[in-house]
Each structure stands twice: as structure tokens, then as C-alpha cells.
N, C-alpha and C positions, 0 to 999 in steps of 0.2 A: 344424682351427680355429686360428688363427693364437694365441700368448697374449695374453689379456687379463687384468686384474685388477679386482676389485668395487672401486668407489670407496668403497663405505663401511667395508670391513675388510680391504682387501688381499690378501684370498685369491685364488689362481689361478681363473679362471672355468672351470668345467668341467660337462658335460651328462651325465654317467654315473652319478653316486650322487647322490641326493638327500638322504642321510643326512649328507653331508659338506659343510662350508664350501664356497662358491664355484659351487655349484650353481645353473644357471640353465636352463630349457626352451629346446628347440629353437625353439618357438614366440618366446619373448621375445628370444631371440638373432637371429631373423631379424627383428625388426620393431622394435628400439630401436637407436639410436645406441651404439656400442660405449662412448663415454664417459659416458653417463649409465645404464649396466648397475649394477644392485647385486643380489647374490645372494639366494637364498631366505631364508638365513638372516637376513641386513642385514634384509630386508623384514619378517620375522614378528617379529624384535625392536622394531622401529621402529613397528609397526602393531598388533602384539598383546600386545608385552610378553612374549613367551615367553622361555623360557631354552634355551638352549644350550651346555651344557658343554663345553669343547673347552681341549686343552692345546697349545700350540706346541710342537712337537719340539724336541729339544735340537739335532738338526742343521740344522732350519730357524732356529731363532734364533742360531746360531753364524753362520749365512750372512748375517744382520742384523749382528753383531758384527763381521764380517770386512769388510763393507762400509763401516762407518764407520772401522774400525781402518786401512784402507786408504787414507783419505784426511785431508788436513788440516782438519778440521770443528771447528763450535762446537758443544758438548753444551750443551743447556738440560735440566738435569736437574731432575724435578718430585718434591716429597715433600709427604706429607700433614701438615700442621701438627699436626692432631689426634693422629696416631700417626707422629711422627717417625722414631724408631729401628726400627718395623716397617715402614715404606715407604723408608728411605734407602738401602738397597742398596750398600754401598760396594764391592762387586766390580764394578760397572757399570763405575769408572774404569779398573780392571786390565783389564778384558777389553779395552775400546775402547783402552786405550794413549793417551788423548787428555787433554793438559792443561787444556784452555781449557773451563772449567765455569762457566755462570751456573746459580745455585742459585735455585729456585723453589719458596716455601713457598705452596701451594694450601690451600683452605677456610679461609681466613680468617674467614668467615662463620660458623663453627661456633662461635668463640671471643666469649666475652662482649664486647658492645660498648663497655664501659669498659677493655679492654686495649688498650694504647697499641702500636703498631706499631712504634716504636723499642725498647720493651721485648724484643717477640718476635725483633727482628733482633740485638740484643745477646745472647740466649740461643740463636740458632742460630749465631752465631759461637763462642759457648762449646762446644755440641754439636759442630760442625765440628771444633775444635782437639780435643775428645776423641778423635776418630775419626782425627786426624792428616791431615785433608781440606782444601786449599786450594782455594779458587773465585775466579774473576775478579770477581764480583758477586753479591749476592743482591736478590731482589725477591718481595715479599707479595703474592699474589692472592686472589681470590674468583673461580674460573671462572663459577661458577654466576650472579653478580651482573656480571660483567665490571669488576670494580674492578682498578685500577693497570695495566691493560693498555697505555696509553699509554706508561708507565714501562718495563714491560718490552720493547716494541718498538723504544723508543729504546736502551735496553741492547743489544739483539741486532743492531742496526746499527751500534752503537759499535764492539764486538768482534768482529764476524764478517768486516768487511772484504770481499773477492770468495768467502767460503766457505760453503757448505751447513750449514744448521743441522738437526740432530738431536734429537727430542723424547724423553727416556728417562725411566724411572720403574717402579717396582712396578705390578702391577694395581690398577686403582680409585684411582689418587692424581687422576686427572682429565685424562689427556695430551689424550684425544681432545676433551673438552671446549674445553679452551685452545686446541688447534689450531680447532675449529670458529669461536670467538670470533675468531682472527687471520683466519679466511678471511671472515668477515661483516664484520668491522670495518674490514679493512686492504685486501682484495683483491674486495671486491666479490661475494660469495656473497649469494646472497637468501636461502639456508636453511642449516640443518646439512647438513655431506657426510657427515662421517664418523658411523658408527654408535655410539651411546653406549647404556650398558645398566650395571645393577649386576653383571652377570655377570664373573668376571674374563677376561682375553685376550678381550675381543669382538674388538679388533683383532688380526690374524693375521698381516699381512705389512706392510712400509714403504708408507706412503703418502705420495705427494710432491707438494708444491705450488709453483708458480714464484712467488718473490717480484717485487716491482717493480724490481728490478734485475738480474733473470735468473738468480739462484741459487735454490736449493731449501730449501723448509723439510719435513722428514718425520715425520709420525707413526711410531711403532714399537709392537712388542706389549709389553705388561707382562711384567716379571720376576714370576713367581710367587713368593709368600713363604708357604711351607706351616706358618708358625708364626701366621699370623692367623686369625681366627675364621671369616671368609666361606667357608672351604673344607669347613667342617664343619658348616654350617647348612643348611636347606631355605629356599627362597625366602621363605615367610611368616615363618620365625624371621629371617633375615637382615633383612628390612625393618623388622622391629621394633627391630634394634638399631644399625642403621646412623644415625648423625645426619643430618638433612638440612636442619636450621636451627638458629640459634643457641641454645647448650646453656646451659640454666639451671642452674646450679649448685645442690647441695643441701648443707646443713651437718649434721652429725651429732656430738652430744656423746657418745663411747662412753668406757664405763667400761671397765676390764681384765676381761676374760672375756665381751665381746659380740661380736657377730659381724654384719657384713652380708652379704646375697646380692644378687647382681646379676642378676635372672631365676635362671633355673637354669644360667647358666653361668661365674660366679666367685665367689668370695667371699672378704672378709677377717676375719681374727679379729685383734682386740687383745689382744697378750700383756702389755704394758707400755706406759703412756705416758709423758709427759715428767716428771710429778710422783708418777708411782706411783697416779694417782687418775683422771683425765679426761682423754680426748685429742680434740680436733677433727679431724673429718675432713671435707674438702670432696670431692664427687663429681662427676666429670663424664663424663655417659653421654647416651645419645640420651635426650628426655625422655619417650619412649614405654616405656622400659625400669622394668621394676616393680623398685624396691630396698626389700627388707625387713630389719628388724632384730631378732635375737633374741640369746638367751643362748648362749655358745659350748658350754654343756653339752649344749643341747636340738639343736645347728645338725645333727649327722649323721642325727638321727633326723627332724629337719622335711624335711632334703633328699629321705631316702627315701620320706616320706607325702606330700609337697606338689610334689615334682618335677612337671612338665607342667600343674599347676593355680596354686596361689600363686606357685610358682618356676618362671616361664616367660618368655620362650622357654628351650630348645626347648618344643613343643607336643604332642609324641608321641613315642612308642618307636622309629619309624621314622628320627628322628634319632640316628644310631648318635655320640654324642659320646664321644671316647675317655676313658680313666680319668682321673680327676683326681689331680694331685699339688700339695704345698705348697711354696713358696718362702719360707724365713723371712728377715726384714730387720730387722737389728739396728743402729741408727745412735745415735752418741752425739753428735753434734756439735749446734749450735743453728740448722740451716737449714733451709728448706722444701723438702721431695722430692715428687714424683711416684712413684707406684708405678701401672704401665703395665700393662693387659691387651691384649695388641697386636690391635688391629682392634676392641675393643669399648669402652675408656674409660679414665680414670684417675681417680686419688683425689689428693688433695694433704694432706699432714699436716706438722708441723713436730717436728723431732727435738728431743730424744732420745726414741726409739720402738722398741719391737720388736713386728712384726706377722708374720702369716703369711697370704700371699695364695695362695689355690687356684684351679687353672684345669686344663682338659685339659693332659695331659703334652706334647702337640705345641704348645701354644699358648706364645707368648713371654711371659714376665712379667718385668719388670726395673725398677728404680729409676734415677731421674734429678733431676737438680736442677728444682726447679718452674718450668714455663713460665710460669704466672701468680702 
């Protein structure tokens, strides 16, 4: 059998092992146009929403990197606006050696509608400067609703010349959804071609499509960031924690010695507020996630007694969430900051404050200047 690749995930088509990506039965191989074949894994993800955990090997991913590195290409780097630092992956630029990058902030539809795009673009520039990262241009998108795609395509054609384009980023930032939007809107595709799912690394190999000028645009496998919650939750729990629509912020007035639990996945203790009295905490999490307030003195006991019930997700002991640790943040200026639980959400509060943020030890917890 000559080499063929699944048009949905980029896996090498094979008929030997139905437990691996790329499997297609002999019957289907003989009856279908090779250009239309998708593997069994893609079929079951699309039609039955099944989950097939798979991690692209280091050697396979290095092959992708080497291909990009070997040519003068335009990189379109996708980040999740809701979790910028968790999805930024600064090493991508170092790996590819490519200087020409357009930054795309996806999932704008998750932020409250009263947030001005100009503020987000200014905030993105501050975050890029803090990373020492320069880009040709920045665009804000909603891949879910198709917002601002004309602007994205204008910038791609403006900067790429006769070069190919590579869509890169971490898992679940929306790379495949963005490519599907481009294929439908500008290249005449009747429906989605690339397989999309909540599972990390649905795309396994590079998938290329010819643009109108003869160059190619490629979807690439997502970089796995092990410090995000998605890698430690079952599908039911993950579906409860990943936001799918506009976030409705909640405001809590907390005294010193009070705690917020975010399901059974994270917690925030107020050690001291800006006046030593009350601190205003604005929460930005999926609307389906239960937030519970209690006294800090009772928090440890509550966690032991109410985990999997009042404090859920997670929903059962089969979800082996790693041991929690806390990160203490003591800030004395008068600016607003976000404290981010990578892949879960964030809280906003104005300094000066001292708080402790608890999360599993493998999860990234960090502070940044407030996005809103």
C-alpha cells in the first residue's frame, strides 16, 4: 500500500492495528477515493464523540519542526486568550527558528462582550514584551463564530509572499477549527475537513491545503502543556470546566480568613486585603463550575468531607488528581492582577493583597496584569 494520510488528523493510513491512529479497514481502502479517506479514529470522534487519548512522539513532532525549520515560512501562532500564558509556548519560535510570526488570540467569544478588542490587543503587546517576543502583527478571533477571519486572511497574504503558512500552538487552542473556517470561507470546502475534539492532540501529523496562489497552509499537531488541567481530568469533568460560551464574571467580597473553592480543583485563600478588611475578587470560570465560599479555618475539613459532591468536579476517586500545593502572592502596588489556574480560569483582584492559590502541584498557577 502506497503511503496515504488521513485527511482528518494527518495520521499515516494503515490497515494493521485498529487500536492505533490511521487505521482503515481493507474494505474501505478498496472502496473509497484515497483523497476522501478518514481513519477509524477520526470517524468515531466525529460521529460518536469518543475519546482516543494519543500523544505525538518526540521524534514525530521533531519531524514537523524540522520541516518548518527547513524552509522560509510564515508562522501563525495561535494562543488561547482565556489562558494566554498556559497556551503561549515560547519554545515554538526557538524550535522553528522562524522570525516571521503572526499572533492570533483565539476564543474572544469567551470574554464578556463589554471588553474592547483594543484593550486586549494592548494587553497582548504587554504580555509579548514581557516574554521578549516580537511578532509581525496580532489578530483577535473567534474560531467558533468566525469573527475577524477576513482580517486574518488579509494579514496572511500581506506577510507571506510566496511562502507556505504553518498554523502552530498548544493543544486545544483551536488550530483545527481555524483551518476549517479558512477552508470553508475561502477555499470552497462544503464542510469541516479536519477532525476537531476536546481531546488534546487530535491532529497527529501535518495536514496541508493549497491556497489560491499555489502555496500551502498547514495544520500541525498541538504542543502538549502538562501544566494544564485538561491532562488530569476525565471527559465528564473536563466538559464541566472548559468554557464554551461567554464567561459571566462573579464578584465576591471576601474578608481576611475567607476561602473560595472552584469545584474540587482549586482554591483561593485571602490572607490580607488592600485595607486589611475586605477584598473584591472577580472570578472568570466556566459558568458550569461550582464556586463555594467558606471560612479558611474550615476549608481543609470541607475539602475532605465534600470532595466529589459539593466540591466537584472531579466527580469520583477514579480521577487521580495530583496532590495540591499552594502559591503565595503578595503584591503591594495599586494595580489590578489576574491569578490564573492554567486551563481552568482566573480571578481578578486589586493590589495590595496577599493570597494563597491552591492547585495540584503539576498545574501552572501564576499572576499577570489583569486582562480585563
